[in-house]
N, C-alpha and C positions, 0 to 999 in steps of 0.2 A: 504494499500499498503506498502511495505515494507520503511526504509529508505534508502536503495543503488536504491532501482526501481524509489525510486521519485528524489534521484538526478539524475540520467540515463535519466530519461524526463526533468526535470529542463538543464542537459548542451545541452540535443537536443534542446531543445524549443531556448535555447541562439544563438544554431549552425549555419550551418552546421559543425558537428564534427564528424570527425571516430571514427572507432571501434578500432583502436589501441589506440587515445588522450581518450576517456573515460575508456580503462581501464586503461592506467595510471597516468588519475587523478583520477580515486577513486579505486584504487589497486585495479582492480579486472582484472582476467583472460580473455584474448579474446572472448575465448568459454562464458563465463558469461556476457559478457555485450550481447551476441548474443542472448544468454536465454533470459538475460533482455527485450530485444527490442520485442523479440517476443509477451511476455508477455503483453505488452506492445498494441499491433497490438491486441491481441487476446481481449483484455480489451475495444479498441475502438479505441485507438489511432492508428489517421492515420501518418506512420510515413516512409521516402522516405528515400532509399537508393540511394545517387548521386554520381556524380566521387568527390566533397567535401568534403559528410558526412553524415552522418545524419540529416536530418532537417524533422520536425512537419509538417506535412499539414492543417489536422484539427481534432478535437475531436467532437464528434458524438456517440451518443448510449445512454446506460444506464448500468451503473457496476460500484461495487465495486469503482477498483482505478479513472472511470471517477466523480462519485459523492465526491471523494477527491481532487481530481484534482483543485484549485483554492477554494477550502470550506474557508469561510473567520471563521472557529468556532471552537474548540478542538476535534475534535468528529475522531474520527476513522471509518472505515464501512467495515462490514464482511457481503456481498452482496453471495445468493443463488438466481437460478433460480425458483428452489420451494420449499417451508417451510411447514407443515402444519402450523406453527403461528412463527411469528413473536419477539410476544411478550414472549412465552414459550422457544425459543431459549436465548430471552435475560434474561430472569429470571436463564437459567443454565450457562449463561458468569458471572452473577451477585452472583451467587453462590458461584462462583471458585475465586469472589475476582475483576472482571474487573469493569473498571468504565471509563466512555462518550465512550464508541463504541455504534453504532444504526448498528442493523441487520436490515437490506432491504433484500424485494422479490420480485421479475418477478411477483409471482401469489402465493399466499397462498392456503392452500389445506383445513384446517382445522379452522379458524379464531375464534376466542370469543369472544364477545362482554358481554352488564351489563346481569345482570340478568341468566346470562349463556348461552346465544344464540350463537349458530354457524353458521359460513357462510361460500363459498368460492368465496377468493377472488382473480378474475380474472388479465390478463396480460393488463397494459394500467396504474395502477394505484398506486398509492405512499404507499406503506405496510411497515412499517418501526418505529420500537422499540427500544427508547431509554435509555440508563441505565448510569444511573448520583446516587451520593451516596452525597445529599443536607446535609449542616451541618440547618437544621433545627428541629424544634420537630415534631414530625407525624402529629400534627394536622392542620400545613399546608401544607400537605401533597398536596391535594386537589387544591391548587393555581398551583401546574404543572401541571394541566388538563385544568385550568384556560388559564395557559399559553401557551397551545399544542396548542388551540382552539381558543388565540388570534393573537400566528405564523401564521398559516395556513387561519382564515380567512382573515387576510392584506393579504398574500402573493395569495389570491384566487380573491381579490378585487384589487389588480393591475393587478392579469389577466385580469383583465371584466367583473366578475362577481359578483351582488351584493349579496353577503355574508354575513351571519351574526349570530349568536353563538346562538342556544336552551342548556340552563343550563338543566344539569351542562356538557355535553361533545359531545352536535354535532354541527357540521358549517351546515349553512343549504342555502336554495335560497328561499324566497317569491313565491309563486305560490295561481293561480287561483285553488288549489285543497280543499279536504276537509280538510283535517289539513292545508293549509294557509302556504303552503311551502316542497319543495322537500329537503332531505338529502342528503347529498353533501360530508361529511366527519364525522369520529366517533373518538374519544380519547376515549381510555381506561389505566388510570395509577391503578399499583398494586404497592406494596410495601412490606417491613421487616424491621420490626427493632422491638424494644423496649417501653415501654411508655416515655421516656424520648429521645431517638435519634432512628434513621431509620438505620437500616442497609443498605440498597439500594432499587432503584424508578426504575422503569424501565411504562413508558411514550410510548402508543401504539399510533401512527397516522394512518388514512387511509385515502384516499385525492380520491375521483374517478377522474383521473385528464385524462387520453384519455382513459377511459373507455369507448366501445360501449355500450348503452346505453341498446342496447336489451340484454346486458347480466345481467343488473339493476333490481333488485325488484321493485315493482311497489313502487309508493312515493319516488325513488330516484333520482338523475343524476346525469350527472358530468360536468367538466370542459367544453369540448370539444364541449358538447350539449350546453351550454349556452354562449359559446364564441369559440375562435378562439385554437386550438390544442396547447397546450404549449410542452415544451425543457424539458421532465423530469427531467432530469440531473441537468437544470439549476433551475425548481423552488422544488426541495426537497432540492440543497443548501441552495435557500433563505428561507425556512424553515427551518431548522437545523439553519440556521445563525439567524434567527425571534426567536427561542427556546430562544436560549442561550441569546440574549440579557434579554427576556422575564424572564429566570430564577433566570438573577442578579438581576434582579429592579420588586423581586413578588408584590409589594406594588402599583408600577407604572401599572404595568399588572392589576388589579386588575381595576383600571380608565379606561385603554385601555379596557377592557373587557364591563365594565358597556358601554360606545361610540356604540360598536358595539353587543349589547346585541336585540335580539328581544325579547323575554322573560320578559325582564321587562315590565311594563304594561301591561302583553298580564292577561289573566282569564287563570286560568290552574289546571290540580287536577294531586295530587305527589300520585303515588302509595309506600306503603310501605309496608313491612313485616307484622304489625301487626295493619297499620291504611290507611285510604286516607282523602289526604288532600286539598281542593277545595276552591281557593279563587282569588284575585288576587298579581302576581307576584310584589315587590315594589323595593327591590332590593337584591343586596348579601355582606353579610359579607365582612369582611377582610383577610377572613378564606376562603374563599368561597362560604358560604353555602348562599341559595336561602330564601329570608325574604318572607312568603307569609302572607297577610291579608287578613282571612277570615271573616264571619260576625261578629263574636264574641273574635278577638281575632287574637294575629300578632305570625305564627306562626316561629320558623327560623330551615329550614328543612337542612343535612346534608346529605340526600344522600336519593335517590328513584329515578322511573320512571315517566320520568315532563311529560304531555300532555299538548299539549295548545288548549284551550278549542274557540269553532267557536261563536262566540256570544248568537247563537239560542240554542247553550247549556248548562241545567243547572244543582241544582243537591243539592244535601242535604249539608250542610256542615261537 
């Protein structure tokens, strides 16, 4: 939301205020006032024109200006109805020098996950990618994935769902299924930088908020399927605010991650490019790597596709 439009809605919220009064206060033309009011209405602000002037009736819907309105975090929002990938658009913005911008889409038509997996993200979810430029070494970049997972799990739990975290990038709901859970959200972090510095970081967060369960693949669930539907505008705001807090306290975030982790204590199989590691996940390091205790050693795993093994699943180490 541009600065003038933000000023317009703030004056109307404190209203009633007439068009001429707005024009005088903001030093813009009456025609400009009308254009800003109409744009705000199009974005979802229900603005009534009364004999005493403009008043703000209600705020409902899901759009960039609505997410920014009342957001207690230093992010601007770029909203799209349809986008191939919020992460791809965020990378474009990052390459142009942008920071603290969130790309949000109603739908994604070409999203990308771990190991290059692609999928379409239907309407009803939270599909967002945050561009940041943290002053930390690249070795600490995985902590932003943990921060996003903690933020997501905490907000989902407040919505009434027993959300847990599966290393490294999934938020899940325990369930009596073959895998022992259903996937609710995923995080994908990408970065560009050098050996000693991060140029930019993009943290993509996808949450099946109010997605129709019929639109989801097997093994997935949504907040609306597990509990009451959420107001996506409010949920997105809370998620961004929690992420902002978590990125400012990465050490504390690791402790919060441990308390929410479903992976720690589980028997796991981690598939890497050149090897498979199987054992019991016992902890994460200060930089977010998973510590797996095998029959012969303790292995620190920085990346890989992690599978939780059911008690009756066995295999070689």
